[in-house]
GUPALUM-209722 format. One record per residue: residue in one letter; y, x, z negated of N, C-alpha, C in turn; residue number from 1. Coordinates in Angstrom, 2 decimals, always signed. Layout:
% GUPALUM-209722
A; Y; X; Z; Y; X; Z; Y; X; Z; NUM
...
***
This chain:
% GUPALUM-209722
X; -7.64; -66.42; +21.66; -7.95; -67.25; +22.81; -6.66; -67.60; +23.54; 1
X; -6.79; -67.82; +24.84; -5.63; -68.16; +25.64; -5.24; -69.60; +25.41; 2
X; -3.92; -69.82; +25.34; -3.40; -71.18; +25.20; -3.03; -71.69; +26.58; 3
X; -3.76; -72.68; +27.05; -3.56; -73.18; +28.42; -2.35; -74.07; +28.53; 4
X; -1.68; -74.36; +27.38; -0.51; -75.26; +27.44; +0.79; -74.49; +27.63; 5
X; +0.75; -73.15; +27.54; +1.98; -72.35; +27.67; +2.36; -72.22; +29.14; 6
X; +3.66; -72.43; +29.40; +4.17; -72.28; +30.77; +4.41; -70.80; +31.04; 7
X; +3.59; -70.22; +31.92; +3.66; -68.79; +32.18; +4.41; -68.47; +33.47; 8
X; +5.16; -69.42; +33.98; +5.90; -69.14; +35.21; +7.08; -68.21; +34.91; 9
X; +7.54; -67.43; +35.89; +8.64; -66.48; +35.73; +9.93; -67.21; +35.36; 10
X; +10.77; -66.54; +34.53; +12.06; -67.10; +34.16; +12.96; -67.14; +35.39; 11
X; +13.63; -68.24; +35.57; +14.49; -68.38; +36.75; +15.67; -67.43; +36.64; 12
X; +16.25; -67.08; +37.79; +17.41; -66.18; +37.81; +18.59; -66.75; +37.02; 13
X; +18.78; -68.09; +37.14; +19.89; -68.72; +36.43; +19.71; -68.59; +34.92; 14
X; +18.48; -68.82; +34.44; +18.21; -68.72; +33.01; +18.35; -67.28; +32.55; 15
X; +17.85; -66.35; +33.40; +17.94; -64.94; +33.04; +19.41; -64.52; +32.89; 16
X; +20.28; -64.95; +33.77; +21.70; -64.64; +33.69; +22.33; -65.24; +32.44; 17
X; +21.88; -66.44; +32.11; +22.42; -67.10; +30.91; +22.07; -66.34; +29.66; 18
X; +20.81; -65.86; +29.57; +20.37; -65.09; +28.40; +21.16; -63.79; +28.30; 19
X; +21.32; -63.12; +29.44; +22.06; -61.85; +29.46; +23.50; -62.05; +29.01; 20
X; +24.14; -63.10; +29.52; +25.53; -63.36; +29.16; +25.67; -63.64; +27.67; 21
X; +24.71; -64.41; +27.13; +24.76; -64.72; +25.70; +24.62; -63.45; +24.86; 22
X; +23.71; -62.56; +25.27; +23.51; -61.31; +24.53; +24.76; -60.45; +24.57; 23
X; +25.39; -60.39; +25.74; +26.62; -59.60; +25.87; +27.72; -60.18; +24.99; 24
X; +27.80; -61.50; +24.94; +28.83; -62.15; +24.13; +28.66; -61.79; +22.65; 25
X; +27.40; -61.84; +22.16; +27.13; -61.49; +20.78; +27.51; -60.04; +20.50; 26
X; +27.16; -59.15; +21.45; +27.48; -57.72; +21.26; +28.98; -57.50; +21.22; 27
X; +29.72; -58.18; +22.08; +31.16; -58.03; +22.10; +31.78; -58.55; +20.81; 28
X; +31.29; -59.67; +20.33; +31.81; -60.24; +19.09; +31.59; -59.28; +17.94; 29
X; +30.38; -58.70; +17.85; +30.07; -57.77; +16.76; +30.95; -56.53; +16.86; 30
X; +31.05; -55.95; +18.07; +31.87; -54.75; +18.24; +33.33; -55.07; +17.99; 31
X; +33.76; -56.20; +18.46; +35.15; -56.58; +18.29; +35.51; -56.78; +16.84; 32
X; +34.59; -57.35; +16.07; +34.88; -57.57; +14.65; +35.01; -56.24; +13.93; 33
X; +34.19; -55.24; +14.31; +34.31; -53.92; +13.69; +35.62; -53.26; +14.05; 34
X; +36.04; -53.37; +15.34; +37.31; -52.79; +15.75; +38.46; -53.45; +15.04; 35
X; +38.38; -54.78; +14.90; +39.45; -55.49; +14.22; +39.56; -55.05; +12.78; 36
X; +38.41; -54.77; +12.14; +38.44; -54.34; +10.74; +39.14; -52.99; +10.62; 37
X; +38.91; -52.12; +11.62; +39.55; -50.81; +11.58; +41.04; -50.91; +11.87; 38
X; +41.39; -51.59; +12.97; +42.78; -51.64; +13.37; +43.60; -52.45; +12.37; 39
X; +43.02; -53.44; +11.77; +43.76; -54.32; +10.88; +43.79; -53.87; +9.44; 40
X; +43.38; -52.63; +9.14; +43.36; -52.15; +7.76; +44.78; -52.06; +7.22; 41
X; +45.06; -52.68; +6.09; +46.39; -52.67; +5.48; +46.41; -51.68; +4.32; 42
X; +47.58; -51.07; +4.11; +47.78; -50.17; +2.99; +49.07; -50.58; +2.31; 43
X; +49.01; -50.85; +1.02; +50.21; -51.27; +0.31; +50.30; -50.55; -1.03; 44
X; +51.49; -50.50; -1.57; +51.70; -49.84; -2.85; +53.15; -49.97; -3.25; 45
X; +53.61; -49.06; -4.12; +54.98; -49.11; -4.58; +55.50; -47.70; -4.86; 46
X; +56.83; -47.57; -4.86; +57.49; -46.29; -5.10; +58.33; -46.43; -6.36; 47
X; +58.16; -45.46; -7.30; +58.86; -45.53; -8.58; +59.52; -44.19; -8.88; 48
X; +60.49; -44.21; -9.81; +61.11; -42.97; -10.26; +60.37; -42.44; -11.48; 49
X; +60.92; -41.37; -12.09; +60.22; -40.73; -13.21; +60.18; -41.60; -14.46; 50
X; +61.03; -42.64; -14.49; +61.01; -43.58; -15.61; +60.22; -44.84; -15.28; 51
X; +59.52; -44.81; -14.15; +58.67; -45.91; -13.69; +59.48; -47.13; -13.23; 52
X; +60.74; -46.90; -12.85; +61.54; -47.96; -12.26; +61.30; -48.01; -10.75; 53
X; +61.30; -49.21; -10.19; +61.11; -49.36; -8.75; +62.27; -48.73; -8.00; 54
X; +61.96; -48.09; -6.84; +62.99; -47.51; -5.98; +63.03; -48.32; -4.69; 55
X; +64.12; -49.03; -4.45; +64.20; -49.83; -3.22; +64.60; -48.98; -2.01; 56
X; +64.34; -49.51; -0.83; +64.82; -48.93; +0.43; +64.36; -47.49; +0.64; 57
X; +63.12; -47.21; +0.26; +62.52; -45.90; +0.53; +61.86; -45.94; +1.91; 58
X; +62.20; -44.99; +2.74; +61.56; -44.89; +4.05; +60.29; -44.07; +3.93; 59
X; +59.17; -44.64; +4.36; +57.91; -43.92; +4.32; +57.29; -43.88; +5.71; 60
X; +56.90; -42.69; +6.12; +56.26; -42.50; +7.42; +54.89; -41.87; +7.21; 61
X; +53.87; -42.43; +7.84; +52.53; -41.87; +7.82; +52.19; -41.35; +9.21; 62
X; +51.62; -40.15; +9.25; +51.20; -39.57; +10.53; +49.70; -39.35; +10.51; 63
X; +49.02; -39.91; +11.52; +47.58; -39.73; +11.64; +47.28; -38.28; +11.98; 64
X; +46.42; -37.63; +11.18; +46.16; -36.20; +11.33; +45.47; -35.87; +12.64; 65
X; +44.77; -36.81; +13.24; +44.03; -36.54; +14.48; +44.84; -36.95; +15.70; 66
X; +45.33; -38.16; +15.70; +46.02; -38.68; +16.89; +47.51; -38.37; +16.90; 67
X; +48.08; -38.06; +15.74; +49.51; -37.82; +15.65; +50.34; -39.10; +15.65; 68
X; +49.70; -40.25; +15.72; +50.43; -41.51; +15.74; +51.16; -41.71; +14.41; 69
X; +52.39; -42.25; +14.51; +53.21; -42.43; +13.33; +53.44; -43.92; +13.03; 70
X; +53.48; -44.22; +11.74; +53.74; -45.57; +11.26; +54.82; -45.47; +10.19; 71
X; +55.87; -46.30; +10.29; +57.00; -46.21; +9.37; +57.32; -47.59; +8.79; 72
X; +57.56; -47.62; +7.48; +57.99; -48.85; +6.80; +59.09; -48.48; +5.80; 73
X; +59.77; -49.50; +5.26; +60.78; -49.32; +4.23; +60.42; -50.20; +3.04; 74
X; +60.51; -49.64; +1.85; +60.16; -50.42; +0.65; +61.18; -51.52; +0.42; 75
X; +60.75; -52.61; -0.21; +61.65; -53.73; -0.48; +62.45; -53.48; -1.76; 76
X; +63.14; -54.52; -2.24; +63.98; -54.35; -3.42; +63.19; -54.05; -4.69; 77
X; +61.90; -54.32; -4.67; +61.02; -54.01; -5.81; +60.22; -52.74; -5.60; 78
X; +60.58; -51.97; -4.58; +59.90; -50.71; -4.32; +58.56; -50.84; -3.63; 79
X; +58.19; -52.05; -3.21; +56.88; -52.25; -2.59; +56.93; -51.94; -1.09; 80
X; +55.82; -51.39; -0.60; +55.69; -51.13; +0.84; +54.33; -51.61; +1.31; 81
X; +54.26; -51.96; +2.60; +52.99; -52.39; +3.20; +52.91; -51.91; +4.63; 82
X; +51.81; -51.24; +4.96; +51.47; -50.91; +6.34; +50.42; -51.93; +6.78; 83
X; +50.75; -52.72; +7.79; +49.89; -53.84; +8.17; +48.64; -53.42; +8.94; 84
X; +48.70; -52.34; +9.71; +47.56; -51.99; +10.57; +47.43; -50.48; +10.67; 85
X; +46.39; -49.95; +10.04; +46.14; -48.51; +10.08; +44.68; -48.26; +10.47; 86
X; +44.43; -47.59; +11.58; +43.06; -47.21; +11.90; +42.50; -46.26; +10.85; 87
X; +41.19; -46.24; +10.70; +40.57; -45.29; +9.78; +41.00; -43.87; +10.14; 88
X; +41.19; -43.04; +9.12; +41.55; -41.65; +9.36; +42.32; -41.08; +8.19; 89
X; +42.74; -39.81; +8.34; +43.54; -39.12; +7.33; +45.01; -39.20; +7.73; 90
X; +45.88; -39.43; +6.74; +47.30; -39.60; +7.00; +48.13; -38.73; +6.06; 91
X; +49.08; -38.01; +6.64; +50.06; -37.28; +5.85; +51.34; -38.09; +5.80; 92
X; +51.83; -38.35; +4.60; +53.00; -39.19; +4.45; +54.26; -38.37; +4.22; 93
X; +55.39; -39.06; +4.34; +56.68; -38.47; +4.00; +57.58; -39.59; +3.49; 94
X; +58.14; -39.41; +2.30; +59.02; -40.43; +1.72; +60.43; -39.86; +1.61; 95
X; +61.42; -40.71; +1.89; +62.81; -40.29; +1.81; +63.64; -41.37; +1.13; 96
X; +64.42; -40.95; +0.12; +65.32; -41.86; -0.59; +66.49; -41.06; -1.11; 97
X; +67.73; -41.57; -0.97; +68.90; -40.84; -1.45; +68.79; -40.52; -2.94; 98
X; +69.06; -39.25; -3.28; +69.03; -38.84; -4.68; +67.68; -38.38; -5.17; 99
X; +66.64; -38.48; -4.33; +65.29; -38.08; -4.73; +64.75; -37.02; -3.77; 100
X; +63.83; -36.20; -4.28; +63.17; -35.22; -3.44; +62.22; -35.91; -2.46; 101
X; +62.09; -35.33; -1.29; +61.10; -35.81; -0.34; +59.70; -35.44; -0.83; 102
X; +58.78; -36.39; -0.78; +57.40; -36.12; -1.16; +56.49; -36.36; +0.03; 103
X; +55.27; -35.81; -0.05; +54.33; -35.90; +1.07; +52.96; -36.37; +0.56; 104
X; +52.84; -37.65; +0.27; +51.55; -38.17; -0.21; +50.50; -38.15; +0.89; 105
X; +49.24; -38.02; +0.48; +48.12; -38.01; +1.42; +47.29; -39.28; +1.23; 106
X; +46.89; -39.89; +2.34; +46.05; -41.08; +2.28; +44.86; -40.90; +3.22; 107
X; +43.73; -41.41; +2.79; +42.53; -41.45; +3.65; +42.06; -42.89; +3.74; 108
X; +42.03; -43.41; +4.95; +41.55; -44.77; +5.19; +40.13; -44.67; +5.74; 109
X; +39.19; -45.28; +5.05; +37.80; -45.27; +5.48; +37.22; -46.66; +5.29; 110
X; +36.63; -47.18; +6.36; +36.07; -48.53; +6.34; +37.12; -49.55; +5.88; 111
X; +38.36; -49.30; +6.31; +39.42; -50.24; +6.03; +39.98; -50.17; +4.62; 112
X; +39.61; -49.13; +3.84; +40.07; -49.03; +2.46; +40.58; -47.63; +2.18; 113
X; +41.47; -47.53; +1.18; +41.97; -46.23; +0.72; +41.68; -46.10; -0.77; 114
X; +41.13; -44.94; -1.15; +40.81; -44.69; -2.55; +41.94; -43.97; -3.29; 115
X; +42.99; -43.57; -2.54; +44.10; -42.86; -3.17; +45.00; -43.83; -3.93; 116
X; +45.58; -43.36; -5.06; +46.54; -44.21; -5.78; +47.72; -44.55; -4.89; 117
X; +48.21; -45.76; -4.99; +49.30; -46.17; -4.12; +50.59; -46.43; -4.90; 118
X; +50.67; -45.98; -6.15; +51.94; -45.94; -6.87; +52.46; -44.52; -6.74; 119
X; +53.56; -44.36; -6.04; +54.05; -43.03; -5.69; +55.31; -42.72; -6.48; 120
X; +55.26; -41.75; -7.41; +56.46; -41.37; -8.16; +57.29; -40.36; -7.35; 121
X; +58.59; -40.58; -7.30; +59.49; -39.65; -6.62; +60.30; -38.87; -7.65; 122
X; +60.28; -37.54; -7.60; +61.10; -36.75; -8.51; +62.56; -36.78; -8.08; 123
X; +63.46; -36.65; -9.04; +64.88; -36.59; -8.72; +65.19; -35.38; -7.85; 124
X; +66.19; -35.53; -7.01; +66.63; -34.41; -6.19; +67.31; -33.34; -7.04; 125
X; +67.35; -32.14; -6.52; +68.03; -31.04; -7.20; +69.47; -30.97; -6.70; 126
X; +70.29; -30.20; -7.40; +71.67; -29.99; -6.95; +71.86; -28.51; -6.65; 127
X; +72.92; -28.21; -5.91; +73.21; -26.84; -5.52; +74.65; -26.49; -5.86; 128
X; +74.84; -25.29; -6.36; +76.17; -24.77; -6.65; +76.31; -23.42; -5.95; 129
X; +77.50; -23.15; -5.45; +77.77; -21.87; -4.80; +79.06; -21.29; -5.38; 130
X; +79.00; -20.01; -5.75; +80.15; -19.33; -6.36; +80.39; -18.03; -5.60; 131
X; +81.66; -17.76; -5.29; +82.02; -16.49; -4.66; +82.92; -15.71; -5.61; 132
X; +82.55; -14.45; -5.86; +83.29; -13.59; -6.77; +83.80; -12.39; -5.98; 133
X; +85.11; -12.12; -6.08; +85.69; -10.95; -5.40; +86.07; -9.90; -6.43; 134
X; +86.04; -8.63; -6.01; +86.28; -7.56; -6.98; +87.75; -7.39; -7.33; 135
X; +88.64; -8.08; -6.60; +90.06; -7.99; -6.92; +90.59; -9.28; -7.53; 136
X; +89.65; -10.16; -7.94; +90.07; -11.42; -8.54; +90.55; -11.19; -9.96; 137
X; +91.42; -12.07; -10.49; +91.82; -11.95; -11.89; +90.64; -12.15; -12.80; 138
X; +90.75; -11.76; -14.06; +89.63; -11.92; -14.99; +89.13; -13.36; -15.00; 139
X; +87.81; -13.53; -15.10; +87.25; -14.88; -15.07; +87.68; -15.68; -16.28; 140
X; +87.76; -16.97; -16.09; +88.17; -17.84; -17.17; +87.12; -18.90; -17.42; 141
X; +87.21; -19.52; -18.58; +86.34; -20.64; -18.92; +87.18; -21.90; -18.76; 142
X; +86.77; -22.77; -17.89; +87.59; -23.94; -17.56; +86.79; -25.21; -17.76; 143
X; +87.52; -26.32; -17.64; +86.90; -27.63; -17.70; +86.28; -27.99; -16.37; 144
X; +85.99; -29.28; -16.15; +85.28; -29.70; -14.94; +86.10; -29.46; -13.69; 145
X; +85.46; -29.02; -12.60; +86.14; -28.89; -11.32; +86.37; -30.26; -10.71; 146
X; +86.95; -30.27; -9.52; +87.19; -31.53; -8.82; +85.88; -32.30; -8.66; 147
X; +85.94; -33.61; -8.86; +84.74; -34.42; -8.77; +84.44; -34.71; -7.31; 148
X; +83.19; -34.64; -6.96; +82.79; -34.94; -5.60; +81.29; -34.96; -5.50; 149
X; +80.75; -35.37; -4.35; +79.30; -35.41; -4.21; +78.69; -34.02; -4.29; 150
X; +77.53; -33.93; -4.87; +76.81; -32.67; -4.95; +75.65; -32.70; -3.97; 151
X; +75.33; -31.52; -3.45; +74.25; -31.45; -2.47; +72.98; -32.01; -3.06; 152
X; +72.33; -32.91; -2.32; +71.06; -33.48; -2.75; +71.20; -34.68; -3.66; 153
X; +72.41; -34.99; -4.10; +72.61; -36.11; -5.03; +73.72; -37.01; -4.51; 154
X; +73.69; -38.31; -4.86; +74.77; -39.21; -4.45; +76.04; -38.93; -5.23; 155
X; +77.15; -39.52; -4.79; +78.41; -39.38; -5.52; +78.26; -39.95; -6.93; 156
X; +79.10; -39.45; -7.85; +78.98; -39.86; -9.26; +79.66; -41.21; -9.47; 157
X; +78.85; -42.25; -9.53; +79.30; -43.61; -9.77; +78.67; -44.06; -11.09; 158
X; +79.48; -44.30; -12.13; +78.92; -44.63; -13.45; +78.00; -45.85; -13.44; 159
X; +78.17; -46.72; -12.45; +77.36; -47.93; -12.40; +76.14; -47.81; -11.49; 160
X; +75.97; -46.64; -10.86; +74.85; -46.45; -9.94; +73.57; -46.18; -10.72; 161
X; +72.41; -46.43; -10.10; +71.14; -46.10; -10.77; +71.02; -44.63; -11.11; 162
X; +71.54; -43.75; -10.23; +71.54; -42.31; -10.48; +72.99; -41.85; -10.64; 163
X; +73.30; -41.28; -11.79; +74.61; -40.68; -12.02; +74.40; -39.16; -12.10; 164
X; +74.79; -38.41; -11.07; +74.51; -36.97; -11.05; +75.31; -36.22; -12.11; 165
X; +74.92; -34.99; -12.41; +75.61; -34.23; -13.46; +77.03; -33.85; -13.03; 166
X; +77.88; -33.63; -14.02; +79.23; -33.15; -13.76; +79.51; -31.99; -14.70; 167
X; +80.01; -30.92; -14.12; +80.25; -29.72; -14.93; +81.43; -29.94; -15.87; 168
X; +81.23; -29.62; -17.14; +82.28; -29.74; -18.14; +82.74; -28.38; -18.67; 169
X; +81.96; -27.36; -18.42; +82.34; -26.00; -18.81; +81.93; -25.07; -17.68; 170
X; +82.92; -24.38; -17.11; +82.68; -23.51; -15.95; +83.05; -22.08; -16.32; 171
X; +82.08; -21.19; -16.31; +82.30; -19.78; -16.62; +82.14; -18.99; -15.33; 172
X; +83.18; -18.27; -14.93; +83.13; -17.49; -13.69; +82.50; -16.12; -13.95; 173
X; +81.59; -15.67; -13.05; +81.00; -14.34; -13.22; +82.05; -13.24; -13.07; 174
X; +81.83; -12.14; -13.74; +82.70; -10.96; -13.67; +82.07; -9.93; -12.75; 175
X; +82.88; -9.45; -11.78; +82.37; -8.43; -10.85; +82.06; -7.15; -11.65; 176
X; +80.85; -6.60; -11.53; +80.52; -5.38; -12.28; +81.48; -4.24; -11.92; 177
X; +82.11; -3.67; -12.92; +83.12; -2.65; -12.67; +82.54; -1.40; -12.02; 178
X; +81.28; -1.10; -12.23; +80.67; +0.08; -11.63; +80.07; -0.21; -10.25; 179
X; +80.32; -1.44; -9.73; +79.77; -1.82; -8.42; +80.84; -2.38; -7.50; 180
X; +82.09; -2.05; -7.73; +83.17; -2.66; -6.96; +83.18; -2.25; -5.49; 181
X; +82.44; -1.21; -5.14; +82.35; -0.82; -3.73; +81.09; -1.38; -3.07; 182
X; +80.40; -2.29; -3.76; +79.17; -2.89; -3.22; +79.31; -4.41; -3.17; 183
X; +78.41; -5.02; -2.40; +78.33; -6.47; -2.33; +76.89; -6.90; -2.62; 184
X; +76.74; -8.12; -3.09; +75.39; -8.62; -3.39; +75.43; -10.14; -3.44; 185
X; +74.26; -10.72; -3.23; +74.09; -12.17; -3.39; +72.95; -12.41; -4.36; 186
X; +73.21; -13.22; -5.36; +72.21; -13.51; -6.40; +71.85; -14.99; -6.33; 187
X; +70.54; -15.27; -6.27; +70.05; -16.65; -6.26; +69.39; -16.94; -7.61; 188
X; +69.76; -18.08; -8.18; +69.22; -18.46; -9.48; +68.71; -19.89; -9.43; 189
X; +67.66; -20.16; -10.21; +67.14; -21.51; -10.40; +67.13; -21.83; -11.88; 190
X; +67.41; -23.08; -12.19; +67.36; -23.49; -13.58; +67.28; -24.99; -13.71; 191
X; +67.40; -25.46; -14.94; +67.35; -26.89; -15.25; +68.58; -27.25; -16.07; 192
X; +69.25; -28.33; -15.68; +70.27; -28.93; -16.54; +69.53; -29.93; -17.41; 193
X; +69.44; -29.66; -18.70; +68.62; -30.52; -19.55; +69.37; -31.78; -19.97; 194
X; +68.73; -32.58; -20.79; +69.30; -33.88; -21.15; +70.54; -33.76; -22.04; 195
X; +70.80; -32.54; -22.56; +72.02; -32.29; -23.32; +73.11; -31.67; -22.45; 196
X; +72.81; -31.46; -21.17; +73.78; -30.86; -20.28; +73.85; -29.35; -20.34; 197
X; +72.87; -28.72; -20.97; +72.83; -27.26; -21.09; +71.87; -26.66; -20.08; 198
X; +72.11; -25.39; -19.73; +71.22; -24.70; -18.81; +69.93; -24.32; -19.54; 199
X; +68.81; -24.52; -18.86; +67.51; -24.23; -19.46; +66.63; -23.51; -18.44; 200
X; +65.92; -22.49; -18.90; +64.97; -21.80; -18.03; +65.59; -21.12; -16.83; 201
X; +66.81; -20.61; -16.96; +67.49; -19.97; -15.83; +66.77; -18.69; -15.43; 202
X; +66.58; -18.51; -14.12; +65.87; -17.34; -13.60; +66.57; -16.80; -12.36; 203
X; +66.57; -15.46; -12.24; +67.03; -14.81; -11.01; +65.85; -14.76; -10.07; 204
X; +66.04; -15.21; -8.81; +64.90; -15.42; -7.93; +64.45; -14.22; -7.14; 205
X; +65.36; -13.36; -6.70; +64.92; -12.29; -5.83; +65.32; -10.95; -6.42; 206
X; +64.64; -9.86; -6.01; +65.04; -8.55; -6.50; +66.49; -8.25; -6.13; 207
X; +67.27; -7.87; -7.11; +68.68; -7.58; -6.89; +69.10; -6.57; -7.94; 208
X; +70.16; -5.88; -7.66; +70.66; -4.90; -8.61; +70.88; -5.54; -9.98; 209
X; +70.43; -4.84; -11.03; +70.50; -5.40; -12.38; +71.91; -5.76; -12.81; 210
X; +72.90; -4.99; -12.38; +74.27; -5.26; -12.79; +74.76; -6.59; -12.21; 211
X; +74.50; -6.83; -10.94; +74.89; -8.10; -10.32; +74.09; -9.26; -10.92; 212
X; +72.79; -9.03; -11.12; +71.95; -10.09; -11.68; +72.43; -10.49; -13.07; 213
X; +72.76; -9.52; -13.90; +73.20; -9.81; -15.26; +74.55; -10.52; -15.26; 214
X; +75.45; -10.09; -14.38; +76.77; -10.73; -14.31; +76.64; -12.20; -13.93; 215
X; +75.80; -12.47; -12.95; +75.60; -13.86; -12.52; +74.89; -14.67; -13.60; 216
X; +73.84; -14.11; -14.16; +73.05; -14.82; -15.17; +73.90; -15.17; -16.39; 217
X; +74.66; -14.21; -16.90; +75.42; -14.43; -18.14; +76.44; -15.55; -17.97; 218
X; +77.07; -15.61; -16.81; +78.08; -16.64; -16.59; +77.44; -18.02; -16.42; 219
X; +76.47; -18.09; -15.52; +75.85; -19.39; -15.21; +75.13; -19.96; -16.42; 220
X; +74.54; -19.11; -17.24; +73.79; -19.59; -18.40; +74.69; -20.27; -19.42; 221
X; +76.01; -20.03; -19.33; +76.96; -20.67; -20.25; +77.57; -21.94; -19.67; 222
X; +77.19; -22.34; -18.47; +77.70; -23.60; -17.92; +77.22; -24.78; -18.76; 223
X; +78.04; -25.81; -18.80; +77.66; -27.05; -19.47; +78.02; -28.23; -18.58; 224
X; +77.28; -29.33; -18.73; +77.42; -30.49; -17.86; +77.35; -31.78; -18.67; 225
X; +77.95; -32.81; -18.11; +77.53; -34.16; -18.48; +76.23; -34.38; -17.72; 226
X; +75.12; -34.66; -18.42; +73.82; -34.63; -17.76; +73.63; -35.76; -16.75; 227
X; +72.65; -35.57; -15.89; +72.24; -36.63; -14.98; +71.73; -37.83; -15.78; 228
X; +72.07; -39.02; -15.31; +71.56; -40.24; -15.94; +70.82; -41.07; -14.90; 229
X; +69.64; -41.48; -15.28; +68.81; -42.33; -14.43; +68.67; -43.68; -15.13; 230
X; +69.30; -44.69; -14.54; +69.36; -46.01; -15.18; +69.89; -45.91; -16.61; 231
X; +70.89; -45.06; -16.77; +71.54; -44.91; -18.06; +70.87; -43.93; -19.01; 232
X; +69.72; -43.39; -18.65; +68.97; -42.49; -19.53; +69.17; -41.04; -19.08; 233
X; +69.61; -40.12; -19.97; +69.75; -38.71; -19.58; +68.40; -38.12; -19.17; 234
X; +68.39; -37.36; -18.07; +67.15; -36.75; -17.57; +67.44; -35.31; -17.14; 235
X; +66.39; -34.48; -17.14; +66.51; -33.12; -16.63; +66.74; -33.14; -15.12; 236
X; +67.49; -32.14; -14.65; +67.77; -32.02; -13.22; +67.68; -30.56; -12.81; 237
X; +66.95; -30.29; -11.72; +66.87; -28.93; -11.20; +68.19; -28.54; -10.54; 238
X; +68.56; -27.27; -10.70; +69.77; -26.76; -10.07; +69.49; -25.41; -9.43; 239
X; +70.05; -25.21; -8.24; +69.93; -23.94; -7.51; +71.34; -23.38; -7.35; 240
X; +71.53; -22.14; -7.75; +72.86; -21.53; -7.73; +72.84; -20.28; -6.86; 241
X; +73.87; -20.15; -6.04; +74.07; -18.93; -5.25; +75.38; -18.29; -5.68; 242
X; +75.31; -17.04; -6.12; +76.50; -16.30; -6.52; +76.65; -15.13; -5.55; 243
X; +77.78; -15.12; -4.83; +78.06; -14.06; -3.87; +79.16; -13.16; -4.41; 244
X; +78.84; -11.88; -4.49; +79.82; -10.88; -4.90; +80.34; -10.20; -3.63; 245
X; +81.65; -10.41; -3.37; +82.26; -9.95; -2.12; +83.43; -9.04; -2.45; 246
X; +83.49; -7.91; -1.76; +84.60; -6.98; -2.01; +85.92; -7.52; -1.50; 247
***
């Protein structure tokens, strides 16, 4: 049945505008809160070494895979980092710290959260050695440590520093193959200086004449070092060696 007490007159223009404005305000608030949740998403974590010690002053940059936008922070004295505002998306990271290898962690931010672990271990940096052998050089000798100085990829050797890089204590020079004195070659080798300062897992990297490869391998495999120390603890260190045989 009809209710005769209901006011069925048309809504006034002023009231209609008021209702519309109120609806728009609610919609903006809802949309704005969602945008704020996305833009205000924080990502935090920490950077540690292989012994789980905090690494301070690590520069970390995240690049949004879609927009290319970059965000950069530096870890504090306890290795902690925080990105205050990251829109949802996929991010490729890059971390840089003296004495450590650069790493590229991946993060995915969805609905303001990241499911990826945020404790990032950084491996120690590798060192590089270069040796030049000439066919008219005197016979190779076994010597003590060469002049002390910074090594590529590692800080200078400071006994009180968190990272004390290796120092060579036994240096064996390669012998130019007598049946190859009219040839030249370059031999690349990879290996590990272990916690005892000995060469471990030495390998020749590229195809090269067997005589040159053997000459380089035999000498380098006899090198010895005072090992790398991380917070006073001996640790393995990767080493890359280039041996050039020059006439």
